[in-house]
C-alpha positions, 0 to 999 in steps of 0.5 A: 482522504481515504482510509488506506492513505491515512493508514499509510501516512500514520503508520510510523506515528501510530507506533509511538501513540497506538500499537498498530497491531494486530496487522490483520485488522489493519489489513482488513481496514485497508481492504475495505477502503480499496474494495470500492464496489464492496463485493469482497474482491479487489480487482486490478482496476481498484489497485489502479484507483488506490494509487491514483492520488500519488501521481501528482503530475498526472503522467500515469507514473509515480516517481519515488519523489512523488510517492514519498512526498505524498506519504510524508506530507503530514508525517515526515517520520514516515520516510523509512516506511514510504521508501520501503513500500515504494521498493516493494511496489517498484518490482522492476526497480526502475524508480517509476511505478506504472501499470507494469508494477501494479500488475506485478504487485497485484499478482503478488497479492493474488496468491491463487492466480485467479485475477481476483484478490480476496479478503483472505489473500489481501490480509495474508499478504499485508500481514506479512508485509507489515511484520516485515516492516516492523524492523523499521520501528514504524510498523 
């Protein structure tokens, strides 16, 4: 299991045992996990690869049930965070994560619009997102 999935699976549980802050360090670890070619840039394909494990029926789309079931498999207390993250990813609110949603999610992280997500962009985006999820008591 990749570090990204471990982090997402352990997010709420870690707050009880370990402080999940600083968020920028957590985001850096996530970045390193997603950057498969280790070039310091996350491209659109690497985003697709990072979501592939959630598509348990391999139909090219990820339902809320697939996503939350995968995330909460080892840690049921992750449910609020899983739903919050799903809502962030599902930009068109159709309860299906697909190529369109991943394009939009990628664009949110790609703040300068150059079709590449740098370490700086990724860490800035996730630091803000993790701080926003803090109200759930799990980040």
